[in-house]
C-alpha atoms as one frame of an Amber mdcrd trajectory, in Angstrom:
protein
  11.399  -2.556  90.166   9.483  -2.738  87.141   9.607  -6.087  85.312   9.182
  -4.434  81.602   9.646  -7.667  80.064   6.959  -9.383  81.394   5.289  -9.172
  78.300   8.174  -9.754  76.172   8.399 -12.842  73.932  11.764 -15.006  74.541
  14.208 -14.469  71.483  15.645 -17.209  69.675  19.177 -18.513  71.626  21.577
 -15.786  70.069  24.594 -17.991  69.177  26.000 -15.158  67.858  27.297 -13.952
  70.989  29.220 -16.836  71.783  32.804 -16.184  71.593  36.545 -17.749  72.621
  38.272 -15.047  74.152  41.943 -14.969  75.168  42.254 -13.823  79.251  44.844
 -11.519  80.817  47.102 -14.432  81.482  47.146 -15.561  77.855  44.738 -18.680
  78.810  41.365 -19.141  76.870  37.655 -19.165  77.993  34.640 -19.797  76.123
  31.920 -16.922  76.773  28.012 -17.611  75.706  24.662 -16.776  76.601  23.410
 -19.054  79.754  20.899 -21.917  79.248  18.280 -23.628  81.333  20.601 -26.735
  81.585  23.355 -24.539  83.228  21.650 -25.345  86.517  23.780 -27.772  87.871
  27.304 -26.445  86.911  25.653 -22.859  88.193  24.919 -24.127  91.619  28.246
 -25.532  91.593  29.987 -22.740  91.019  27.841 -20.907  93.511  28.979 -23.565
  96.132  32.515 -23.003  95.134  32.535 -19.351  96.132  33.679 -17.819  99.326
  31.511 -16.627 101.846  32.705 -13.092 101.107  32.309 -13.371  97.344  28.947
 -14.702  97.859  27.867 -11.522 100.063  29.483  -9.451  97.699  27.245 -10.708
  94.927  23.799 -11.067  96.681  24.273  -9.030  99.754  23.914 -11.839 102.354
  25.006 -15.288 103.183  23.482 -17.725 100.805  25.069 -21.590 100.953  23.239
 -22.659  98.304  20.794 -20.925  95.686  17.310 -21.927  96.448  15.984 -24.186
  93.393  13.267 -21.200  92.527  16.050 -18.845  92.622  18.223 -21.034  90.272
  15.767 -21.874  87.864  15.064 -18.028  87.303  18.680 -17.047  86.849  19.508
 -19.652  84.180  15.929 -19.048  82.427  16.263 -15.680  80.633  14.482 -14.615
  77.262  17.762 -13.057  76.006  16.059  -9.309  75.282  15.052  -7.999  78.671
  16.785 -10.371  80.921  20.220 -11.658  79.652  23.065 -13.884  81.188  26.266
 -14.769  79.865  28.820 -17.125  81.292  32.536 -17.614  80.873  33.173 -21.478
  80.623  36.070 -23.650  80.690  36.276 -27.632  81.197  38.381 -29.002  83.641
  41.326 -31.697  83.350  39.681 -34.082  85.111  36.333 -34.213  83.493  35.661
 -35.050  79.961  33.527 -32.971  77.674  32.273 -30.968  81.263  32.092 -27.230
  81.340  32.947 -25.389  84.655  31.469 -21.990  84.987  34.080 -19.100  85.963
  32.102 -16.183  85.790  28.557 -14.563  85.219  27.458 -11.406  84.065  23.726
 -10.693  83.761  21.552  -7.307  83.030  17.707  -7.252  83.857  16.078  -4.109
  81.868  14.850  -1.814  84.156  13.142   0.680  81.464  13.319   0.939  77.766
  17.034   2.147  77.938  18.457   1.019  81.069  19.366  -2.388  82.859  20.712
  -3.084  86.123  24.022  -5.768  86.039  25.611  -7.984  88.459  28.604  -9.648
  87.979  30.009 -12.954  89.903  33.900 -14.094  89.246  34.735 -17.321  90.199
  37.500 -16.838  93.558  39.704 -19.497  91.468  40.072 -17.384  88.579  40.260
 -14.077  89.749  42.787 -11.763  88.681  42.184 -13.440  84.870  40.469 -10.470
  83.091  37.030 -12.440  83.400  34.833  -9.413  84.830  36.101  -7.295  82.180
  35.613  -9.791  79.396  31.930 -10.352  80.505  31.343  -6.217  80.691  32.665
  -5.766  77.200  30.448  -8.865  75.828  27.373  -7.843  77.786  27.445  -4.271
  76.926  27.834  -5.394  73.073  24.629  -7.475  73.979  22.706  -5.178  75.490
  23.271  -2.197  72.861  21.696  -4.808  69.913  19.060  -4.838  72.269  18.586
  -1.142  72.713  19.747  -0.704  76.043  21.590   2.656  76.638  22.728   2.310
  80.179  23.926   0.216  82.862  23.189   0.710  86.774  24.441  -1.340  89.475
  24.168  -1.403  93.089  27.681  -2.592  94.864  28.794  -2.750  98.112  31.562
  -0.398  99.349  34.083  -3.066 100.067  33.989  -4.310  96.519  36.145  -2.483
  94.938  37.386  -4.802  92.331  34.043  -4.463  90.475  33.547  -0.753  90.849
  37.027  -0.776  89.040  36.216  -2.914  86.557  33.447  -0.289  85.538  35.873
   2.418  85.812  38.953   0.602  83.949  36.602  -0.243  80.917  36.865   3.394
  79.877  32.975   4.433  80.497  32.186   7.592  82.470  30.906   5.976  85.630
  28.500   7.659  87.747  28.407   6.791  91.317  26.945   7.955  94.804  26.525
   5.801  98.105  22.453   5.523  99.464  22.244   3.722 102.427  25.501   1.652
 102.803  25.381   1.166  98.957  27.241   2.398  96.250  24.878   3.297  93.226
  26.999   3.041  89.940  25.442   4.499  86.590  27.379   4.793  83.226  26.610
   4.735  79.442  27.328   1.752  77.313  27.850   3.526  74.109  31.382   2.569
  72.888  33.508   5.968  73.224  37.160   6.350  71.895  38.246   5.756  75.271
  36.420   2.296  75.947  37.531   0.974  72.548  41.154   1.842  72.882  40.871
  -0.186  76.350  39.255  -2.987  74.998  42.166  -2.887  72.324  44.692  -2.405
  75.026  43.474  -5.405  76.787  43.115  -7.866  73.901  46.950  -6.695  73.048
  48.217  -7.223  76.385  46.068 -10.770  76.412  47.027 -12.111  73.001  50.925
 -10.814  73.110  50.887 -12.830  76.654  49.198 -16.220  74.783  51.685 -16.130
  72.094  54.749 -15.262  74.431  53.902 -18.390  76.372  53.957 -20.577  73.207
  57.061 -19.106  71.903  59.033 -19.287  74.840  58.033 -22.737  76.243  60.543
 -24.531  78.536  59.391 -28.015  78.255  57.770 -29.571  74.933  55.857 -32.680
  74.487  55.694 -34.711  71.132  52.512 -36.777  70.815  52.544 -39.104  68.156
  50.136 -41.810  67.051  51.883 -44.880  68.173  55.030 -46.579  68.301  54.248
 -49.344  65.667  52.754 -47.147  63.411  54.441 -45.971  59.992  52.298 -43.171
  58.819  53.200 -39.570  57.848  51.788 -38.461  61.317  54.536 -40.762  62.780
  57.009 -39.217  60.461  56.384 -35.680  61.281  56.189 -36.538  65.128  59.318
 -37.930  64.680  60.641 -34.909  62.821  59.760 -32.736  65.365  61.075 -34.712
  67.979  64.434 -34.832  66.429  64.513 -31.445  65.750  63.709 -30.239  69.148
  66.561 -32.449  70.327  68.877 -31.009  68.054  67.732 -27.837  69.375  68.502
 -28.445  72.697  64.939 -28.437  74.185  63.926 -30.038  77.256  61.579 -32.690
  75.354  59.653 -35.803  75.984  57.725 -37.916  73.429  54.827 -40.135  73.515
  53.790 -42.369  71.016  56.865 -42.694  69.214  59.861 -45.281  69.824  61.684
 -44.602  72.832  59.114 -42.608  74.196  56.924 -42.675  77.446  53.549 -43.142
  78.561  51.455 -39.819  78.891  50.818 -40.622  82.570  54.623 -40.585  83.103
  55.160 -37.072  81.433  55.914 -34.524  84.492  54.127 -31.502  84.868  54.574
 -28.629  83.875  54.790 -28.622  80.085  54.438 -25.699  78.065  54.084 -26.865
  74.380  52.940 -29.918  73.022  53.305 -30.990  69.229  50.610 -33.358  68.076
  50.823 -35.725  64.954  47.721 -37.602  65.686  44.711 -38.751  63.667  41.934
 -35.908  64.234  39.717 -38.677  65.968  42.272 -38.820  68.403  43.828 -35.632
  68.969  40.594 -33.992  70.218  40.327 -36.555  73.090  44.138 -35.975  73.967
  43.797 -32.413  75.181  42.364 -33.350  78.390  45.711 -35.258  79.275  47.497
 -32.411  78.191  45.415 -29.889  80.437  46.441 -31.857  83.263  50.037 -31.233
  82.505  49.479 -27.219  82.053  50.023 -27.189  78.294  49.540 -23.823  77.405
  49.817 -24.361  73.363  49.396 -26.891  71.175  51.047 -27.161  67.596  49.060
 -29.699  65.293  51.171 -30.839  62.362  48.532 -32.997  61.196  45.639 -32.202
  58.685  42.081 -33.790  58.505  39.970 -31.224  59.395  37.926 -28.385  57.661
  39.516 -28.850  53.828  37.966 -32.511  54.080  34.158 -30.283  54.144  31.537
 -30.320  56.758  32.316 -33.501  58.550  35.973 -32.012  59.185  34.934 -28.695
  59.692  32.866 -29.973  62.471  35.805 -32.037  63.829  37.847 -29.102  63.758
  35.569 -26.824  65.528  35.268 -29.832  68.181  39.157 -29.689  68.545  38.873
 -25.970  69.210  36.162 -26.178  71.575  38.346 -28.740  73.572  41.323 -26.717
  73.451  39.711 -23.431  74.405  37.888 -24.729  77.224  41.189 -25.999  78.661
  43.350 -22.733  77.901  45.143 -23.948  75.180  45.989 -22.107  71.977  45.940
 -24.158  68.868  48.698 -23.349  65.895  47.396 -25.191  63.036  45.971 -27.931
  61.664  48.332 -28.734  58.838  50.911 -26.494  60.512  54.762 -26.807  59.658
  55.326 -25.737  62.970  57.428 -22.663  64.926  60.733 -21.474  65.277  61.739
 -19.299  67.916  65.589 -18.380  68.271  66.492 -16.073  71.618  69.353 -15.429
  73.644  71.348 -18.980  72.329  68.318 -21.161  72.819  66.452 -22.434  69.820
  63.171 -24.118  69.978  62.517 -25.911  66.751  58.865 -27.072  67.114  58.942
 -27.708  63.207  59.220 -29.864  60.130  62.479 -27.892  59.406  65.713 -29.838
  59.728  67.726 -26.850  59.616  66.835 -23.212  61.167  68.419 -19.949  60.448
  70.499 -18.469  63.185  69.174 -16.201  65.361  68.264 -12.691  64.311  65.704
  -9.904  64.582  63.145 -10.795  61.909  59.803 -12.550  62.866  57.925 -14.017
  60.372  54.386 -15.477  59.727  52.639 -17.969  57.160  49.848 -20.424  57.049
  50.674 -23.393  54.824  53.550 -25.710  55.033  55.024 -25.197  51.468  55.114
 -21.358  51.956  56.896 -21.896  55.446  59.792 -23.964  53.559  60.012 -21.352
  50.774  60.239 -18.815  53.540  63.253 -20.575  55.419  64.799 -21.288  52.116
  64.798 -18.006  51.253  65.961 -16.697  54.814  69.031 -18.975  54.211  69.993
 -17.841  50.841  70.030 -14.238  52.467  71.880 -14.854  55.243  69.287 -13.350
  57.374  68.917 -14.468  60.878  65.388 -15.132  62.610  63.630 -14.667  65.907
  60.720 -16.723  65.193  58.642 -18.349  62.173  55.093 -19.579  62.805  53.291
 -21.486  60.378  49.681 -21.489  61.026  48.379 -23.911  58.469  44.763 -23.715
  58.065  44.880 -20.856  61.002  41.820 -22.641  62.890  42.704 -20.506  65.807
  46.346 -18.687  66.303  46.386 -16.165  63.118  48.547 -13.223  61.726  46.687
 -10.993  63.974  47.911 -12.857  67.403  51.662 -12.900  66.101  51.335  -8.936
  65.516  49.881  -8.493  68.796  52.853 -10.509  70.094  55.505  -8.652  67.876
  54.182  -4.894  69.172  55.282  -5.709  72.593  58.399  -7.790  71.662  61.827
  -5.915  71.905  63.597  -9.148  70.187  62.125  -8.228  66.410  63.098  -5.105
  64.245  61.050  -5.887  61.219  57.779  -8.571  60.705  56.741 -10.331  57.491
  54.075 -11.956  56.608  52.556 -14.085  53.919  48.397 -14.537  54.161  46.666
 -17.067  52.086  43.186 -15.698  53.965  42.432 -13.017  56.125  39.314 -13.930
  58.494  39.131 -10.444  60.135  40.045  -7.766  57.751  39.124  -4.996  60.223
  40.800  -6.384  63.539  43.839  -6.986  60.967  43.661  -3.213  60.150  43.601
  -1.955  63.478  46.675  -4.765  64.835  48.461  -4.063  61.737  48.294  -0.184
  62.264  49.431  -0.361  65.828  52.452  -2.569  64.811  53.543  -0.465  62.234
  53.589   2.945  64.055  56.686   0.625  66.099  57.875  -1.348  63.395  57.846
  -2.006  59.599  55.369  -4.831  58.582  55.965  -6.386  55.096  52.593  -8.408
  53.681  52.376 -10.611  50.688  49.012 -12.303  50.177  47.631 -15.131  48.044
  46.149 -13.195  44.841  45.792  -9.522  44.941  42.734  -9.437  46.168  43.349
 -11.476  49.530  40.184 -12.709  49.190  41.001 -16.413  48.116  40.108 -19.205
  50.530  42.282 -22.049  50.463  40.585 -25.629  51.373  40.578 -25.684  55.021
  40.360 -22.028  55.678  36.966 -20.502  56.831  36.708 -16.972  55.307  33.455
 -15.242  55.194  32.200 -14.405  51.456  32.554 -10.784  50.612  31.129  -8.816
  47.698  33.389  -5.940  48.317  35.987  -5.075  45.064  39.176  -6.333  45.321
  40.840  -3.116  45.957  39.359  -2.938  49.140  42.018  -5.039  50.904  44.700
  -2.625  49.418  42.649   0.576  51.138  42.984  -1.559  54.514  46.446  -2.432
  54.131  47.538   1.289  52.903  45.685   2.849  55.884  47.529   0.409  58.471
  50.626   1.250  57.341  51.751  -2.043  56.144  54.509  -2.735  53.238  52.154
  -4.645  50.687  54.292  -6.711  48.106  53.563  -9.127  45.584  55.179 -12.005
  46.073  57.505 -14.225  49.026  60.366 -12.791  47.154  59.822  -9.240  47.633
  58.399  -9.754  51.074  62.349 -11.181  52.110  64.162  -8.410  49.983  62.076
  -5.918  51.962  62.414  -7.658  55.182  66.342  -7.801  54.268  66.666  -4.279
  53.514  64.930  -3.067  56.703  66.546  -5.711  59.210  69.788  -4.279  58.353
  69.174  -0.509  57.259  67.245   2.360  58.625  64.089   3.251  57.383  64.362
   6.081  55.127  63.797   9.507  55.919  62.089  10.393  52.572  62.378   9.295
  48.800  65.244  11.236  47.488  67.638   8.702  45.557  71.668   9.080  44.753
  72.679   6.828  42.365  76.279   5.111  42.454  77.164   2.830  39.277  80.218
   1.746  37.019  79.360   3.157  34.040  77.299   5.826  32.460  74.891   3.581
  30.669  74.584   1.473  33.845  73.890   4.387  35.980  70.915   5.586  33.535
  69.401   2.099  33.752  69.849   2.319  37.602  68.120   5.649  37.557  65.112
   4.333  35.568  64.349   1.347  38.103  64.724   3.909  40.853  61.855   5.974
  39.188  59.785   2.814  38.557  59.842   2.073  42.153  58.826   5.266  43.428
  61.907   6.970  44.289  63.008  10.467  43.013  66.431  10.598  41.629  68.199
  13.802  42.111  71.499  15.528  40.989  73.589  12.923  42.761  74.758  10.457
  40.262  78.011   9.445  40.329  80.076   7.450  37.835  82.897   5.255  39.363
  84.826   3.345  36.686  85.444  -0.381  37.289  89.401   0.189  36.989  88.958
   3.416  39.307  91.839   3.698  41.339  91.016   3.528  45.611  91.205   7.042
  45.906  88.864   8.163  43.273  86.465   5.601  44.600  86.718   6.968  47.868
  86.062  10.769  46.524  82.980   9.402  44.502  81.572   7.576  47.477  82.254
   9.979  50.350  80.636  12.876  47.928  77.654  10.871  47.475  76.591  10.151
  50.968  77.717  13.597  51.843  75.182  15.262  49.549  72.133  16.863  51.662
  69.568  15.900  48.953  70.058  12.072  49.647  67.553   9.905  51.650  68.752
   6.484  50.266  71.437   5.417  47.897  71.435   2.793  45.263  74.806   1.111
  44.230  75.283  -0.946  41.303  79.136  -2.377  40.698  78.745  -5.196  38.051
  82.306  -4.924  36.180  82.532  -6.617  33.020  86.177  -7.188  33.037  88.180
  -6.623  36.138  86.773  -8.310  39.433  84.442  -6.364  42.023  86.460  -3.199
  43.455  87.010  -4.356  46.928  87.435  -0.308  47.657  84.361   0.482  46.549
  82.454  -2.402  48.372  84.411  -1.478  51.827  83.619   2.213  51.261  80.257
   1.824  50.660  79.802  -0.056  53.859  81.852   2.378  55.879  79.887   5.273
  54.647  76.385   3.743  54.762  77.270   2.521  58.716  78.641   6.038  59.538
  76.100   8.470  57.258  72.665   6.818  58.022  71.745   6.707  54.641  69.096
   3.539  53.634  71.534   2.023  50.905  70.784  -1.012  48.676  73.484  -2.706
  46.436  73.796  -4.874  43.596  77.432  -6.259  43.681  78.780  -9.150  41.337
  79.106 -12.021  43.560  77.295 -11.055  46.659  73.891 -11.824  47.713  72.353
 -10.747  51.114  73.894 -10.463  54.005  77.754 -10.432  53.715  80.933  -9.930
  55.800  82.144  -7.186  52.566  79.354  -4.966  52.564  79.534  -4.664  56.659
  81.244  -2.041  58.880  80.499  -0.633  62.471  77.842   2.112  63.059  79.557
   5.269  65.214  78.200   3.003  68.318  80.449   0.028  67.374  77.397  -2.168
  66.126  77.599  -4.322  62.876  75.867  -2.397  59.933  75.225  -4.317  56.755
  74.409  -3.301  53.328  72.214  -6.022  51.596  73.150  -6.900  48.413  70.575
  -7.771  45.703  70.642  -9.971  42.666  69.576  -7.423  40.311  69.193  -3.434
  40.558  65.441  -3.733  39.874  64.950  -5.469  43.450  67.338  -3.419  45.133
  65.317  -0.295  43.732  62.415  -2.149  44.646  63.055  -2.687  48.297  64.088
   0.912  48.744  60.951   2.321  47.270  58.727   0.229  49.422  60.932   1.435
  52.666  60.168   4.873  51.435  56.802   5.075  51.147  56.571   3.317  54.504
  58.653   6.070  56.022  56.223   8.802  54.429  53.312   7.152  56.313  55.135
   6.611  59.563  55.814  10.677  59.427  52.596  11.311  58.238  49.547  12.854
  60.068  46.734  10.101  60.312  44.263  12.535  61.967  41.631  12.098  64.400
  38.650  10.345  64.726  35.845  12.026  62.216  33.057  12.224  65.012  31.162
  15.350  64.417  29.887  16.767  67.635  26.581  16.607  66.959  26.116  13.978
  65.347  24.089  11.347  67.558  24.348   7.429  66.150  22.708   6.288  69.342
  19.332   8.173  68.488  19.858   6.408  64.786  20.134   3.271  66.449  16.663
   4.084  68.528  14.656   4.791  65.274  16.057   1.442  63.776  14.960  -0.260
  67.021  11.726   1.512  66.859  11.073   0.648  63.137  12.539  -2.621  62.618
  13.220  -6.225  64.158  15.754  -8.583  62.731  13.282 -11.235  62.860  11.531
  -9.411  60.148  14.448  -9.692  57.598  15.251  -6.691  55.181  13.444  -3.629
  54.855  13.742  -0.953  52.527  13.029   2.485  54.434  10.762   5.182  52.961
  11.963   8.529  51.883  10.762  10.193  55.318  12.110   7.324  57.449  15.779
   7.727  55.489  15.956  11.319  55.796  14.775  10.806  59.937  17.583   8.194
  59.919  20.471  10.393  58.091  19.104  13.584  60.128  20.179  11.534  63.141
  23.837  12.410  62.425  23.172  15.776  61.110  22.697  15.192  57.228  19.869
  16.865  55.893  17.942  15.416  52.530  16.418  18.263  50.821  12.701  17.309
  50.843  11.033  16.052  47.535   7.372  15.857  46.755   6.038  12.371  44.920
   3.407  13.182  42.459   1.444  11.721  39.747   0.256  13.816  37.419   0.558
  17.796  36.303  -1.720  18.894  39.006  -0.096  17.149  41.747   3.184  18.524
  40.095   1.943  21.994  40.083   0.820  22.156  43.818   3.919  20.382  44.927
   6.169  23.188  43.250   4.133  26.002  44.579   4.600  24.325  48.285   8.332
  23.995  47.373   9.045  27.163  45.613   9.945  28.075  42.165  12.182  27.062
  40.183  12.133  23.154  40.538  13.362  19.984  39.399  11.247  17.304  38.017
  12.321  13.543  38.208  11.560  10.253  36.817  11.446   7.470  39.674  11.989
   4.937  36.799  14.958   3.256  37.955  16.522   3.558  34.297  15.777   7.203
  34.153  16.422   8.442  37.784  19.079  10.962  37.819  19.405  10.682  33.904
  19.151  14.169  32.397  20.848  12.889  29.210  17.960  10.400  29.009  15.257
  13.047  29.720  14.550  11.599  33.303  15.147  14.915  34.929  14.289  18.207
  34.073  16.008  21.160  35.728  15.537  25.053  36.407  11.589  24.143  35.590
  10.383  27.755  36.485   6.320  28.263  35.984   3.263  25.919  35.437   3.195
  25.556  31.864   6.819  24.570  31.418   6.141  22.050  34.695   3.074  20.557
  32.876   4.646  20.049  29.404   7.658  18.582  31.259   5.407  16.219  33.154
   4.009  14.741  29.841   6.749  14.092  28.544   8.792  12.464  31.333   5.459
  10.224  31.922   5.545   9.421  28.235   9.265   8.096  28.534   8.507   6.229
  31.505   5.795   3.864  29.329   9.100   2.170  27.608  10.100   0.955  31.071
   8.452  -1.392  33.745   5.915   0.567  36.365   7.365   1.500  39.335   5.319
   1.131  42.612   4.026   4.638  44.073   4.166   7.665  42.386   6.286   7.842
  39.024   7.620  11.512  39.382   9.192  13.773  42.116   9.344  17.281  42.399
  12.533  19.178  44.369  13.339  22.850  44.767  16.123  23.500  42.619  19.455
  24.091  44.638  22.497  26.180  43.995  24.357  24.431  40.525  27.370  22.416
  41.610  29.201  18.979  41.325  27.179  15.757  41.592  28.814  13.333  43.636
  27.489  10.055  44.786  28.191   8.458  48.291  27.153   4.863  49.169  27.899
   2.488  52.246  27.330  -1.212  52.348  27.718  -3.842  55.129  29.953  -6.365
  53.935  30.085  -9.940  55.712  33.934  -9.684  55.474  34.750  -6.263  55.898
  32.069  -4.941  57.603  30.897  -1.101  56.664  32.383   0.122  53.064  32.047
   3.467  52.159  32.649   4.533  48.363  32.544   7.985  46.707  32.761   9.228
  43.070  31.190  11.808  41.041  28.124  11.138  39.526  27.763  10.228  35.875
  30.041   8.372  33.545  33.129   8.676  35.714  31.992   6.494  37.993  29.089
   4.293  36.166  31.242   3.510  32.912  34.974   4.265  34.078  34.617   2.674
  37.888  36.070   5.925  39.110  34.976   5.124  42.717  37.179   5.451  45.989
  36.799   2.961  49.068  37.445   3.429  52.632  36.259   0.944  55.780  35.127
   3.034  58.507  35.600   4.118  61.088  37.532   7.175  59.498  39.724   9.994
  60.765  39.496  13.512  59.148  42.537  13.019  57.257  41.284   9.577  55.687
  38.129  11.376  54.929  39.737  14.075  53.008  41.851  11.403  51.021  39.063
   9.639  50.234  37.299  12.428  48.624  40.637  12.997  46.640  41.064   9.924
  45.560  38.913   9.590  42.490  40.777  11.044  39.262  37.753  12.708  38.550
  37.513  14.898  41.808  39.868  17.437  40.249  36.330  18.922  39.221  35.799
  20.048  43.042  39.062  22.203  43.017  38.196  24.421  40.258  39.372  22.034
  36.732  39.941  24.311  33.953  38.688  27.453  35.245  35.545  25.954  36.518
  34.966  27.701  40.344  36.102  25.532  43.189  33.366  23.875  45.756  33.061
  23.640  49.373  34.731  20.637  49.312  34.966  20.599  53.572  31.141  20.558
  53.496  31.089  17.496  51.320  33.895  16.265  53.891  31.514  16.785  56.478
  28.741  14.991  54.727  31.406  11.502  54.421  32.549  11.726  57.706  28.835
  11.507  59.149  27.691   9.094  56.615  30.894   7.081  57.608  30.092   7.271
  61.546  26.676   6.121  60.996  27.793   3.063  58.677  30.000   2.310  61.078
  27.719   2.431  64.140  24.999   0.844  62.895  25.789  -2.509  61.079  22.320
  -3.112  60.761  21.949  -0.346  57.883  22.789  -3.077  54.918  23.279  -0.308
  52.536  22.979   3.709  52.013  22.815   5.849  48.718  23.076   9.417  48.543
  22.911  10.245  44.933  23.272  12.971  43.934  25.102  14.868  46.779  25.571
  18.356  44.954  28.358  20.652  46.214  28.512  23.827  45.242  30.598  26.720
  46.557  28.309  27.467  49.360  27.563  23.806  50.765  26.721  20.231  49.893
  23.123  19.024  49.579  21.695  15.785  49.593  19.074  15.527  46.963  17.897
  12.424  47.119  18.688   9.238  49.807  17.987   5.468  49.707  18.505   2.881
  52.360  17.908  -0.573  53.546  18.178  -2.331  56.632  18.744  -6.038  57.364
  19.951  -8.401  60.178  23.868  -7.659  61.030  26.487 -10.428  61.668  29.600
  -8.092  61.959  32.873  -9.488  62.806  33.039  -7.158  65.688  36.364  -5.799
  66.426  35.732  -5.451  70.500  35.003  -9.173  70.341  36.848 -12.371  69.669
  34.704 -14.408  67.622  34.576 -18.507  68.597  35.831 -20.624  65.682  33.601
 -20.798  62.429
């Protein structure tokens, strides 16, 4: 076997490959590159393996690894020889890592590597092999490896199953009693779906263990202390006892010593100073604790030293298989099947219900609980993640997607650490049940003290696009969030936006109709007025007529009499017809708020159905409008992945690897390489000739073919025909020479450029000029923007954004999202252009940006779209080291 790395220089330790992972059973581990100092741990791992496992790995019995082999296995170059280990800490040791799995590859040719895996016998069945394969494949792709090969004994069916279950196209043959396995490691739709499913199941299971813990331990700072930590611990203990939990206390009056606490304990609530919290985790691991709720602060919000304390705490927790809620958490509340787990600072909690809520800071949790109580909502879970150092909204959404006990979910997000993953997880959940989201600030890019969030250069509306594509219902405040949750927890999702209005006067009906229209509803002819003193039979007739109308999806009721008391007949009729007819209804009735008996009736199956009551018709209309838009999204066609069959992003990756190394820093590609890179995904850039003077321009025009375009390369004049920097339809030599003289004269007013000052290009068919750009954003990852060239984009900011990967429907939406896009479809009698060809270019560029994190920026300007195609006249690209928050990995806390 050739040693292709014999002359390779070792790369620096790739810290970016480190990751905390959630395993199949909901526990955690740390994945990282192997280090030379791992020799003792690797030997201990090997010695602990069974004879069978050792034979399956090395094809021979081997009681101990010889010293020479051991040193070879732990010494790698992180390029041609790569090894990753999954590690945990044992409950009996302090800061001692135990290897529970090893995965490695050795490159055998520039694009192929041989792989081997070994998973601890004691940890089989936890999905460690699958996790290591995902991470090893990701590392290999970064190093230019395209395929894995392996030799596996036939009896090692578990390992062959790991390869197949990863979603790769596995080829195998048997030779000399050994199974030869080979597979391409480029991500496919199937392999990405496999990763997402595994991640979903693991994270959902980890949350379920936390929220359904049977036994709880509260750990305070000490019996004699009177500090904020002590008061929080005492409050949590009292609330757990009031809820009937099986709870023990340590470090509180009346508590016991930690050594006296019997195992197992599912959940621990900690209120300890930071210097003591991490140290307590070893003893908690001995008790089998799955999750920790950390009420105390004193971590990342206190600067670099606090951030390091937080990282140390997470390393200690994850190494022992624990998830952490916090720091600075308000706690968790879970109400199921007559059991209330109130591991929080809330003295009173709402009754059990089918609503799941997530927030971060403790004050928002208080606001949530107050709002829930005011509206009479029932609660399934409330989780306050505090500074969300570990458990985040993504984890809870994974849980709720697999949970039959919730009907609607609400999240208040003060920061979003991984928008790419958020969008993916939220979309999965929103297809099953409504997800209502409010953010701190419209951009969602705030970073409160203690929240570690990557910087972003993306425009504020980027998060709007992520939310819209994900199908979440984005609202402006916690009040709106709870109002929408109230509606969808008690009413069906609307079938459309057509609204009927039922009001107590014509003036009120007009007012309500205006509120409904402002909320995005379409008010039809079904507007009925029921006078405040109408007799019961008239009330029944009017209400029945509204709900019998065929052109009604939602009903908005306003009954606020000025003299008479509210009509019991009207309220009862609305409740009864809403329950039996299935029309989504919201009401504004004097004296009623939230969930009330007055507006509750049984549906045809005998289940109670409530029409929620709002203080104002605007509140009711806003909730209905949001619900109707969600209904349109859920019923809509979201398309198929936009992957043109002849696009080859792997070829693009090979080109980049041959041109550039991340250690070299940013690289601006020359036009030839930019064209070659785009050509790998099927985008052709029209050739252009760089020229210095008129003689060169004439020769270039003869080669290109007349007529031609002449362009200045001065940035201020480039693409600016209005300033004289571009001359079009130049038909002969005399005209070209005159234009060259004039354009060069214009350029003297600007700083000189490197290289040739002019370009000559053959004229293409006239059409609509567009600009297509991509950038690699530290927070959002690849970001695609589209607009029409000129003032619409440059002065008015008429630009649409999307975050790949995109579907064909999303590509079409991007092209149509700008206000000026009407010019593409025959505006004011102009001929329509070939929008399909433009969408094809957008799809290919979005695919390249998604597949190539090293593509820091790309600009296609202009893309001229005519009636017969879309032609790229100029393109510029820059490569730079990538640090994308990869959706296929769970990053270590940062």
